[in-house]
C-alpha positions as CSV (number, residue, x, y, z in Angstrom):
1,M,137.4,62.3,81.0
2,T,135.8,60.1,83.9
3,L,139.4,59.3,86.0
4,G,140.5,58.1,89.5
5,P,137.5,57.1,92.6
6,S,135.2,58.9,90.3
7,F,136.3,56.2,87.4
8,F,137.4,52.8,88.7
9,P,135.4,52.3,91.7
10,C,137.2,49.7,90.5
11,G,128.6,37.1,89.7
12,R,126.3,36.7,88.0
13,L,122.4,37.6,87.7
14,R,119.9,35.3,86.1
15,T,116.9,36.2,84.4
16,R,114.3,36.7,87.7
17,P,111.2,35.8,87.2
18,L,110.8,35.6,91.0
19,L,111.7,39.1,91.3
20,R,110.1,40.8,89.1
21,R,106.8,39.3,91.0
22,L,107.9,39.4,94.7
23,L,108.5,43.7,93.4
24,S,104.8,43.4,92.4
25,E,104.2,41.9,95.5
26,L,105.2,45.2,97.3
27,R,103.2,47.5,95.0
28,P,99.9,48.0,95.0
29,G,98.0,46.9,92.6
30,G,100.9,45.0,91.2
31,G,102.1,45.3,87.8
32,P,105.8,47.1,86.6
33,A,107.1,50.1,88.4
34,P,106.2,53.4,87.6
35,C,108.6,55.9,85.6
36,R,108.4,59.4,84.4
37,R,110.7,59.9,81.7
38,L,110.0,63.5,79.6
39,G,110.8,62.7,75.5
40,A,112.2,65.2,73.7
41,E,109.2,67.0,72.3
42,G,108.1,66.3,76.5
43,G,106.1,63.1,76.7
44,T,106.1,60.1,78.8
45,L,107.5,57.0,78.1
46,Q,107.9,54.0,80.4
47,P,110.9,51.4,80.6
48,V,109.7,48.5,80.0
49,I,111.4,44.6,81.2
50,G,109.9,41.8,78.7
51,Q,110.5,38.6,78.8
52,D,112.9,38.9,75.7
53,S,113.3,42.7,75.3
54,I,114.0,46.1,77.2
55,E,112.5,49.3,76.1
56,L,114.2,52.1,76.8
57,L,113.3,55.6,75.5
58,G,112.2,54.6,72.7
59,H,113.8,52.0,72.1
60,S,114.5,48.1,72.1
61,Y,116.7,45.9,73.0
62,P,117.3,42.4,72.5
63,R,117.9,40.5,76.4
64,D,120.5,37.8,76.2
65,D,122.6,36.4,79.7
66,F,124.5,39.4,80.0
67,T,121.2,41.5,80.9
68,N,121.3,42.2,84.1
69,I,119.5,45.7,84.4
70,T,116.8,46.0,87.3
71,P,113.5,48.4,87.5
72,K,114.4,50.0,90.1
73,I,117.7,51.2,88.0
74,L,115.4,51.8,84.8
75,A,113.2,53.8,86.2
76,K,115.9,56.2,87.0
77,V,117.0,57.0,83.4
78,G,115.7,60.0,82.2
79,F,115.2,62.5,85.0
80,H,118.3,64.9,84.0
81,L,118.5,66.1,87.6
82,Q,122.1,68.0,86.3
83,N,120.2,69.9,84.3
84,Q,116.6,70.8,87.3
85,P,117.4,74.2,88.0
86,Y,118.1,74.8,91.0
87,H,118.7,71.3,92.3
88,P,122.0,71.4,93.7
89,L,123.1,69.2,90.9
90,W,122.1,71.6,88.2
91,L,123.7,74.6,90.1
92,I,127.4,72.8,90.6
93,K,126.9,72.4,87.0
94,E,126.3,75.6,85.7
95,R,128.7,77.6,87.8
96,I,131.6,75.4,86.6
97,K,129.7,75.6,83.7
98,A,130.2,79.0,84.3
99,H,133.7,79.8,85.1
100,F,134.9,78.0,82.0
101,Y,132.1,80.3,79.2
102,S,133.7,84.0,81.0
103,S,137.7,83.0,81.3
104,Y,138.2,81.1,78.0
105,V,136.8,83.0,75.0
106,G,137.4,82.2,72.0
107,R,139.3,84.6,69.3
108,W,135.7,86.0,68.5
109,G,134.1,87.0,71.7
110,N,132.6,83.0,72.3
111,P,133.2,80.7,75.0
112,L,135.6,78.4,74.3
113,F,133.9,75.1,75.6
114,S,130.8,74.1,74.5
115,V,128.6,72.2,76.7
116,H,126.5,69.0,76.2
117,D,124.5,67.5,78.9
118,N,121.5,65.7,77.7
119,L,123.5,62.5,75.8
120,S,121.9,59.7,76.3
121,P,123.1,57.1,79.2
122,V,122.7,54.4,76.9
123,V,125.9,53.2,74.7
124,T,127.9,50.4,73.2
125,V,130.3,47.8,75.2
126,E,132.7,50.0,72.2
127,Q,131.8,53.3,73.6
128,N,132.4,52.5,77.0
129,F,135.1,50.6,77.4
130,D,137.3,49.8,73.9
131,S,137.2,53.2,72.5
132,L,138.6,54.3,75.6
133,L,141.6,51.8,74.9
134,I,139.9,49.7,78.0
135,P,141.6,45.3,77.6
136,P,139.3,43.5,77.6
137,D,140.4,42.2,80.6
138,H,139.8,44.4,82.9
139,P,137.9,44.8,86.0
140,C,136.4,47.2,85.2
141,R,134.6,45.8,83.0
142,K,132.6,42.7,85.1
143,R,129.1,42.1,85.1
144,G,129.4,42.8,89.2
145,D,130.2,45.8,88.5
146,N,128.1,47.0,86.0
147,Y,124.2,47.6,84.4
148,Y,123.9,46.2,80.9
149,L,121.2,45.3,78.4
150,N,122.6,42.6,76.8
151,R,125.9,42.1,75.5
152,T,126.6,45.0,73.2
153,T,124.8,47.0,75.0
154,M,124.3,49.3,78.6
155,L,124.0,51.7,80.4
156,R,127.3,53.9,80.2
157,A,129.8,53.9,83.5
158,H,130.6,56.9,82.6
159,T,130.5,60.0,80.7
160,S,134.1,58.9,79.1
161,A,132.3,57.1,76.7
162,H,130.9,59.6,75.0
163,Q,134.4,61.0,74.7
164,R,135.6,60.0,70.9
165,E,132.5,60.8,68.9
166,L,133.1,64.2,70.6
167,V,136.4,65.3,69.7
168,R,135.5,63.4,65.9
169,S,132.5,65.8,65.5
170,G,135.8,68.4,65.3
171,L,135.3,69.8,68.9
172,D,139.0,70.5,70.1
173,A,137.0,72.7,73.9
174,F,133.8,70.6,75.2
175,L,132.4,70.1,78.7
176,L,130.1,66.9,79.5
177,A,127.9,66.2,81.6
178,G,125.1,63.4,82.4
179,D,124.3,60.0,85.1
180,V,126.2,57.5,84.7
181,Y,125.9,53.7,86.3
182,R,127.4,50.8,88.2
183,R,126.2,48.3,90.5
184,D,128.5,49.3,94.1
185,E,127.9,48.6,97.8
186,I,125.7,50.9,99.9
187,N,126.0,53.6,102.0
188,A,126.1,57.3,102.6
189,S,127.9,57.6,99.7
190,H,127.2,55.3,96.6
191,Y,124.1,55.4,95.1
192,P,124.1,52.9,91.6
193,V,122.8,56.1,90.2
194,F,125.1,59.2,90.1
195,H,126.3,62.6,87.2
196,Q,129.6,63.0,86.7
197,M,130.8,66.3,84.7
198,E,134.2,66.9,82.4
199,G,136.2,68.5,80.4
200,V,138.1,67.7,76.8
201,R,140.8,70.4,75.2
202,L,143.3,70.0,72.5
203,F,146.1,72.5,71.2
204,S,147.6,72.6,67.8
205,D,151.3,73.0,67.3
206,L,150.5,76.8,67.1
207,Q,148.1,76.6,70.1
208,L,150.3,75.7,72.8
209,F,153.8,77.1,71.4
210,S,152.7,80.5,70.1
211,R,153.3,82.1,73.0
212,V,156.7,80.4,73.8
213,R,160.2,81.7,73.0
214,G,161.4,79.7,70.2
215,G,158.5,78.6,69.8
216,D,158.4,77.4,65.8
217,E,161.3,75.5,66.6
218,L,159.5,73.4,68.3
219,S,157.0,70.1,68.0
220,L,154.4,68.1,69.4
221,F,155.7,64.9,68.7
222,E,159.4,63.1,68.1
223,R,160.5,60.3,66.4
224,G,162.3,57.3,68.0
225,G,161.0,58.4,71.7
226,R,159.8,56.0,74.4
227,R,157.2,55.9,77.1
228,T,158.5,57.5,81.0
229,G,157.0,57.5,83.4
230,Q,156.9,62.1,82.3
231,K,155.5,61.0,78.6
232,Q,153.8,59.1,75.8
233,E,156.4,57.6,73.3
234,S,155.6,59.2,70.4
235,H,155.2,63.2,73.1
236,S,157.9,65.6,72.9
237,L,159.0,66.1,76.4
238,E,158.6,70.0,76.1
239,A,154.3,69.4,74.7
240,V,154.0,67.4,77.7
241,K,155.0,69.7,79.8
242,L,153.3,72.3,78.5
243,V,149.5,70.4,78.1
244,E,150.3,69.9,81.7
245,F,150.8,73.4,82.7
246,D,147.7,74.2,81.6
247,L,145.3,71.1,82.7
248,K,146.8,71.8,85.9
249,A,146.6,75.9,86.3
250,T,143.1,75.6,84.1
251,L,141.8,73.1,87.7
252,T,143.8,75.3,89.8
253,R,141.8,78.0,89.0
254,L,138.3,75.7,88.6
255,V,138.6,74.9,92.2
256,T,139.2,78.1,94.1
257,H,136.0,79.1,92.2
258,L,134.1,76.9,94.1
259,F,135.6,76.2,97.0
260,G,137.6,80.0,97.5
261,P,140.9,81.7,97.1
262,D,142.5,80.5,100.5
263,V,141.8,76.3,99.2
264,E,145.1,74.2,99.3
265,V,146.1,72.1,96.7
266,R,148.3,69.1,96.2
267,W,148.9,66.3,92.9
268,V,149.1,62.6,93.5
269,D,150.3,60.7,90.6
270,C,148.4,57.7,89.2
271,C,147.5,55.6,86.3
272,F,144.6,55.8,84.1
273,P,144.1,53.9,81.3
274,F,143.7,56.8,78.6
275,T,145.9,59.3,80.3
276,H,149.4,58.9,80.8
277,P,150.1,60.8,82.4
278,S,148.1,60.6,84.7
279,F,147.5,62.7,88.3
280,E,144.5,62.9,90.5
281,M,144.6,66.3,92.5
282,E,142.8,66.2,95.8
283,V,141.3,70.1,98.0
284,R,142.0,70.2,101.9
285,F,138.7,70.4,103.2
286,Q,137.9,70.6,106.5
287,G,141.2,70.0,107.8
288,D,141.3,66.8,105.3
289,W,142.5,66.0,102.6
290,M,139.8,64.6,99.7
291,E,140.1,63.8,96.3
292,V,137.8,65.9,94.1
293,L,139.1,64.9,90.3
294,G,141.5,62.5,88.3
295,C,142.9,64.5,84.8
296,G,145.8,64.0,83.0
297,V,147.5,63.9,79.5
298,M,145.4,61.8,76.9
299,E,146.6,58.5,75.3
300,Q,147.7,59.8,71.3
301,E,145.9,56.4,70.0
302,L,142.8,57.4,71.9
303,L,143.4,60.7,69.8
304,L,143.9,59.0,66.1
305,S,141.4,56.3,66.7
306,A,139.2,59.8,65.8
307,G,140.5,61.7,63.7
308,A,142.8,64.1,66.0
309,G,146.0,62.9,66.0
310,N,147.8,65.9,64.9
311,K,147.1,67.2,68.2
312,L,147.8,66.7,71.8
313,G,145.2,66.9,74.0
314,W,144.4,66.9,78.1
315,A,141.0,65.2,80.2
316,F,139.7,65.5,84.1
317,G,136.3,64.0,85.8
318,L,134.6,65.0,88.4
319,G,131.7,63.6,91.0
320,L,128.8,66.5,90.8
321,E,128.0,64.5,93.7
322,R,131.1,64.5,95.9
323,L,131.6,68.5,95.3
324,A,127.9,69.3,96.1
325,M,127.7,66.6,99.5
326,I,131.1,68.9,100.3
327,L,130.5,72.2,99.1
328,Y,126.4,71.9,100.6
329,S,127.4,69.8,103.5
330,I,124.4,67.3,102.5
331,P,125.2,64.7,104.6
332,D,123.0,61.3,102.2
333,I,123.6,60.8,98.7
334,R,120.1,59.4,98.0
335,L,119.2,62.9,99.2
336,F,119.9,64.1,95.2
337,W,116.5,62.3,94.6
338,S,114.1,63.8,97.1
339,R,111.0,65.3,96.4
340,D,110.0,66.8,99.1
341,E,110.3,70.7,99.9
342,R,112.6,70.9,102.8
343,F,115.4,69.8,100.8
344,L,114.4,72.2,97.5
345,K,113.4,75.3,98.7
346,Q,117.1,75.4,100.3
347,F,118.7,75.5,97.1
348,R,116.4,77.4,94.8
349,V,118.7,81.1,95.1
350,D,118.7,84.2,93.1
351,D,122.2,83.5,92.3
352,I,124.0,80.5,91.5
353,Q,127.1,81.1,93.1
354,T,125.6,81.6,97.0
355,P,127.2,79.7,99.0
356,I,124.5,77.0,100.9
357,C,125.1,74.8,103.9
358,F,122.5,72.0,104.3
359,Q,120.0,72.0,107.1
360,P,118.8,69.2,108.2
361,F,114.8,68.6,107.9
362,S,114.7,66.0,110.0
363,K,116.1,62.5,111.4
364,Y,114.0,60.0,111.6
365,P,114.9,57.1,113.5
366,P,116.2,54.0,112.1
367,F,116.0,50.0,111.8
368,H,119.2,47.4,111.8
369,N,118.1,44.2,110.7
370,D,120.8,41.6,110.3
371,I,120.6,38.7,107.5
372,S,123.5,35.4,107.3
373,F,123.5,32.9,105.0
374,W,126.0,30.1,103.6
375,L,127.8,30.9,100.3
376,P,127.5,28.3,97.9
377,D,130.5,25.9,97.4
378,A,131.2,27.7,94.3
379,A,132.8,30.6,94.6
380,D,132.1,32.4,91.4
381,R,128.7,32.3,92.1
382,F,128.7,34.6,94.9
383,T,129.4,38.4,94.3
384,E,129.0,40.9,96.2
385,N,127.8,43.5,94.5
386,D,124.8,40.8,93.7
387,F,123.4,41.2,97.0
388,Y,123.9,45.1,96.6
389,D,121.6,45.4,93.7
390,L,119.0,42.7,95.5
391,V,118.7,44.6,98.2
392,R,118.4,47.4,96.2
393,S,115.9,46.3,93.8
394,V,113.5,45.1,97.3
395,G,114.7,47.9,99.8
396,G,115.1,50.8,96.8
397,D,115.7,54.1,99.1
398,L,114.5,53.4,102.2
399,V,118.0,51.2,102.3
400,E,121.0,53.7,104.1
401,K,123.3,51.0,104.6
402,V,124.0,47.6,104.2
403,S,127.7,46.0,106.0
404,L,129.0,43.8,106.0
405,V,129.6,42.3,109.7
406,D,130.8,38.8,110.1
407,D,132.4,36.1,107.5
408,F,133.1,33.3,109.5
409,T,134.6,29.7,107.8
410,D,133.1,26.4,109.7
411,P,136.3,24.8,111.1
412,R,134.4,21.4,110.3
413,T,132.8,22.0,106.8
414,G,135.2,25.1,105.3
415,R,131.9,26.4,104.1
416,R,131.2,29.8,104.6
417,S,128.8,32.0,106.1
418,H,128.5,36.2,105.8
419,C,126.2,37.9,107.8
420,Y,125.5,41.8,106.5
421,R,123.8,44.3,108.6
422,I,120.9,46.8,106.5
423,V,120.2,50.0,108.0
424,Y,116.8,50.7,106.9
425,R,115.8,55.0,107.1
426,H,112.9,56.8,105.2
427,M,114.7,60.0,104.1
428,E,111.8,62.5,104.4
429,R,109.6,60.3,107.4
430,T,109.1,57.8,110.4
431,L,109.0,54.2,109.2
432,T,107.2,51.2,110.9
433,Q,108.5,47.3,112.1
434,Q,105.9,46.2,110.0
435,E,106.5,47.6,106.7
436,V,110.5,46.9,107.5
437,R,109.7,43.3,107.9
438,Q,107.5,43.1,105.3
439,V,110.9,44.5,102.7
440,H,113.6,42.1,104.6
441,Q,111.5,38.7,104.3
442,Q,111.3,40.1,100.7
443,I,115.1,39.9,100.9
444,E,115.4,36.8,102.3
445,R,113.1,34.5,100.3
446,L,115.2,36.2,97.1
447,V,119.1,36.1,98.4
448,E,118.0,31.6,98.3
449,A,116.1,31.7,95.0
450,E,118.3,34.2,92.9
451,L,121.9,34.3,94.1
452,G,122.1,30.2,95.6
453,V,122.5,30.5,99.3
454,Q,121.5,28.8,102.0
455,G,120.0,30.7,104.5
456,R,120.3,30.8,108.5
457,F,117.5,32.8,109.3
């Protein structure tokens, strides 16, 4: 389950004919941005944003007033970095998978946990939110934070969108990995596409209490119970404590496997819509405490809706990029999308457990450009994520960071102005002032046309 900052890092974008036209001007020959997508038989499927529909992964989705997907984001769908051999995200996924395969074995010697890492990132809004008990008014549903194909379909914001369907299929223990999509700020640790891995395990009465003296007298559930900080209303305290112990022991063994036997771990109580009680795990790394995953006892209502109401379960979720950046000393999240051999060859190892410390092959000089504008009078007409998404749509991976450097309100008129500093830096070569200026001018033109602001440039 995708939890914590990896789940909730928690304006409206109109149809953008001008944006599409200006983007085509940036590409030799114009036309839609190329996208390589491997189909089920190895063929190539190219996503297309049409006037009335979006063609993606062999399906057509009608557009409506909620559609806010961009060509830059669609071009990322289908790469499955977590499945590309010797990619750093693949290495992390395989290390986690190998640990669970070797540590948790079923009665007949087969792995207890099944692995699912190739599910489509296109999901329904119901899958992404309602199936996880996320209320309709929760801020994480906002258009400003997600990529919607239309009002009922979106690119998943977390891999937990598949949790109910996997439990409903009869699985009691599984790992799930995949790409997820969120509109967010721009810096070295945030990217609109990243990868998550989660685990779920369910227990019956027999499985949970079989090793407990007098376990045949214990029950998963109790009648007339009440919800407290320690448990849900339908759960017995004995069952919850055993599930919580198993969860924390499982995750402690996992991070010990990843970080080494001397790793320090601590648990922080937190709150999520789909688990209770809920926790975040932090590890001490290079002198600092860092949150690496979220977890908790699954809400019983979720299990009931999936046809597993007679069991209790735990779930955890972690970000693969975060782990890879820590374990391999990767300084910039954009590098995960690099095809530069100087990056990729550092992760081609004979043994996936081999320690790797990424060696930067170069640090090309940055260009800084500021952009200032008056915000619309109506406060709800502008959101920062709209601006970040527009900058990404034009500048793509040339943009290293965008930061708000000035927030000014004119005391005479009451008008509010924002000034953002955009840092441009290519990961593999030196940019020229001319190409940076071209991109920056496109952003200046579009920010007025698309976001309703008044430029001060």
